[in-house]
N, C-alpha and C positions, 0 to 999 in steps of 0.2 A: 465665232467664236472658234478656238484654237483645237483642231480635232485630235487626238490624240492617235500613234501609227496604231489600226485594228489588226496589224496579224504581225507574229512570230513565229521563226522556225528554227530550230536544233540538233545537232547529231551529236549525241553524248556517249562512251564508251563504256562497259562495265571495267571494273579490274578487280587483279586478287590479287589479297592480301599474303607479303612473308611474312611480315612480323603480324601477329592478327591483335586485333580487338574482342573484348568479353566482357562486358558489363560495363552498365556506362550509369550517369546519374541525369536527373532532371536539369534544363532540357534540353536530352540529347549529347551529352556530353561524358567524353571516353572516359574509364577507368585506365585505362593505359595507351600508351602513342601506338603508334598503327604506319606501315607503312607498305606500302602494294607499287603490283605493277598492273601500267594501264592497258589495257587491251585493243587492239583496232580492231576484230571483225565484228567483234559481239557490244552490240550498241544497240541503240535505243532511236528512234526519229522521230521526234516533237514537234507537230504543229499549236499552235496555241489563237484561234482568235476570238478577237472581240466582235461581239455579236450586234449587240440591241439594249437599253433599258430594260432590264431585269423587273420593275417592276414592286422590286422589294429593296428594304435597307442595304443589305448587304450585298456579294454576291450572289450568281446558280448561274450554274455548269452543267454541261453533258460531256462524258467520256464516253469515246471510242476507241479501242483497240484493234488492229488492224479490219481498221472500217465497220466493225460491231460493235456497238453497245457495249460498254461496260459498264455496268450499276456495282459491281463489290469493288471498280477500284473507289467509287466513289467515298468511300468515309476516312478512307489515308490518305486522298486529296487534302479531304475536307480540315481532316485534319490540321493536315501541313497549313494549308493557307489561313486557318484559325491562328497560328503559332508568328507568322508574320503578319498580322493582319493591319499592323499597327503602318507598313510601310507599303500596304496596297490601295491606297487612300485613290490611286488613279478609276480602279474598276469596280470602286464602289457603288451598289447601284448597275450595275452591267453584266448580263447574260454573255456567256463565253464556251465555247465548245475546242475540247482537248481531244487532239487525233494525236495515236500512238499508235507507235509502229518498232518490236525488234527483231532484229536480225536472227534472233536465234530463237531455239521455242522454250515458251515462258514456262516457270518453273520449273528447269532441266538444271537448276547448280547453278547459273549463270546468273549473279548478282542483279536483276534488271531494278529492284528498286535504287540501283546505287547508277546505272544509267537512265531510268525513268526519271527518279528526282532530279537527278543535276540538270535533266533535259530540260525538264519543266521547271524548274529555277533558272535558268539560262534565258528559257524567253519569255519568263514573266519582267526577268530584269532588264530584258532587251527592251521591252515598251518599258519601263515603268522612267519617270523625268527622271530619277535619279541616278538609274543605269545608264541615260544619252548624254550624260556630262562626265563622268569619272573614265580616267587613264585607263587603262586595260586592266595595268595590274591588281587597282584598286575594283573594277565591273568583277574581274575573275575571284579576288577572294571575295566582295562579297557576294558573291553566286554559290561560290563554297558554304557560304557558313549559312545560305538559304538552303542548299543542300543539304545538309550537317539533318536544317529542322527537319526533313522531310526523308532522309535513314543516314542513319552516322556514317556506313563506308559510300556514300554517294559523294562527301564531301573531297573525298581522294579522286572522282572521275574528271574534277573541273580541271589537272591536269595531267601531262606525261612527258614521260614514259614513266617516269614514279614523281607517287603523290605521299604524303606526310602526313599525315594526322595526329594530333593530340601532344603537350607540352614534353617535349624532348631537352634535354640536357646536354647542353652544348651550343643549342642549336635555338639562338636568340627570337628570332623569328617566327617558331613553335606553337601552334597556339594549341588550345583544348576545343577555343569556337569556329574554327575554320582549319580546313588541313594548305599547307604550300608546298608548291615548284619543291621535290626533294633536288636541295644546290652543291650538295656533297663531290668528292671524286669518286667517276664510274669509269668503271674499264671499259671499252670497248665493247665486249665481249657480251655484254647485258643488253647494250642498246640493242641486239634482235634476234635477241630471246623468244624462243617458241613457247607456246603454250598448245598443249593439245588436248582439249578438253575430254574425259571420256563419262558418257553419256547411261550412267548404271541404271539411274531411275530418273523413271519424267512424274511431275506430278507435285500436287502439294506437300511437304516438309509435315510427320508426324507432328511438330513441336515448331512453331515461329521462334526465330532468330528473336524477335523483341521477348517473347516468354523466357529462352533459354541466356540473354543477357538478366533479366528480372531475376533467375535462380542462381545470379551470381552474388546476390545480397545475401551475408547468411553462407554463404559458402564458407568449410573449414579451408577451404585453400587457395580459397580466393587470392589475398592479401601476399601469398608468395605468389601464384603470377601473375597479377601485377610487377612485380618486383623482374622475373624473368622476364615479362617484356622489355625492360627496361634496358636489362641487362643484355637480351637477345638482340634488343636494335644499337644500340652499342655495339656491341660486336659484328652486326648485319652491314655498319657505316663501313667498318676497314676493311672485309670484305670485300663490296664492291670496289672499294678501292681497287686491292689487288688485285680482282677478278680471280679471287682462289675456288673455284669452282666445286671442287668438293669440298669444302668450308662452306658454301655458302648451301649444299644439297644437305649437309648436313643439319644444319640453323634451323633448315625451312620446313625440313620432313619433320622436324622435333617438336616444331610450331603448331606442325597441324596437325599431329597425333596429341600433342599438349590441349587444344582446343579438344577437343574429340573427352579427353579424357576429364576433361572439367564439367562437360553432359553426363557422362558416363557418374561421376560422384559429386550430381548437386541432388535437391531433396526436393522436388521426385527428382528420380536420373531417369537419362531415354538414352536409347542409343539410334546417333542417324546414318551410322556404315552401315552396309547393308552381305550377307556375304559374297560377294562379287566386289565390292571394297576392298575388302581385305585380298580375297584372290588377286587382283589385279597388285597392291603393294608385294605380296608376295611374287609375284612374274617381274615387278621393275627390278626388284632388288637381284633375286635369281640374273635376270638379263644383267644388270650391273655390273653381279662381282662377276661373269661371265666373260663379257667385252669388255671391262676395264673403260666404259662408258661412260660422258658425266650426263646419265638420266636422271630422275628428281624427282616427285609427287608433293603436292601439298592439298589441302581440301578446302573447303568453304564448310559452312554450318548445314552440311547435307552429305548426301551416299557419293557424289558425285566426282570423280578423279582431276585434278588438274598435272596432267603432265609438263615439265615442265625441262627445256634443254638448249643448247647453244644452238645457233643456224648454223653450223658445219656438220653434224650429224643429223640435220631434220631429215633425209633421207631414212637412215637406219633406223631411227626410229620410228617412220610411219611402217617401213617393212615390219618392226616387229611389234606396233600394233594389231596391222593388219594380221597377223601371223599369228600372233601371241593373246593380243587383248579383246579385239571385237566379239568373241565367241559369250564373252560375257557381259555384253554391252546391249543398251535395250535397242531394242532391233542394231543392232551392230554402227551404231552410231556414234560418229565422234565431230568435233567442230576444232579445224586447225585456225588454230590464230596466232599473234604475236602481240611481242610489247609495239605498244602504238605510243600517240604524239598527242592525246587530247580531248577535247569538245570542235564542232566545226560547227560557224552560223548558217546555214543554209536562206533563211531571209528573214 
């Protein structure tokens, strides 16, 4: 009897969307396209090990986060496995373990579902008979599709330095089913962009992203928002090609604030920003006015602030964070990150 390989391990990064997606359709399809920077230092390492016969018709598994059993992760993973069950015959009737570790604090406003679900999808695909015979481009496309079914933004984590997810006018190979590596012209200044993640708040958000996406159904401004995202994505492609930092910052900050405006105007409405989020945004604007330096922010669906800037002002940016911003952070904590190149196979 041919034994299947019984373990696989991948490191997959988180990403930060520049043009945001907010609103989705079943099964995990985006209401508008999105484009993200892949990060370098914020990643999840996952090892999937097939242990034994489960004695059941389907599969049975245990999840460990940072070497501790994590029962609360099981339902989300179970749901994900259910969505791709027709392609998982090779682990039917088997028991397996998932050991996962994040390089950043869980629930810190870094998209751990993006890095975690993409790492898990990559491990599963590596062990599958179909994954073993695919070309690299087909492998990552399928990994992106599986990742999407775990977490929409995870589809973009499979590529770096920029991932594009969602059908986009003028980009024939773009798709709602999976992300693609962004192939447009990109000025070299963006290849070494820094992202300093300012931890305003840690812990679970008051409203989950899944619930927030759901509230776009019937939202009075939903259609205008989806159209705006398409328009901004078309503009961002030109900005990336030209290396226009001021236009980049203007678009990215506007996208971040629009995302939060959608939350504040949904029914029921909610606010994920905190007083210190707003204070930090005001300090960034003040710093930019006074220094004329290209320092910008974006936000995910949470209170924390991603500070974006080109590498050549890194020292000034960090001096500013330590002098002006640290006071407003949870235990003064921030994470220094930069644009990265996507996942790495560990075994």
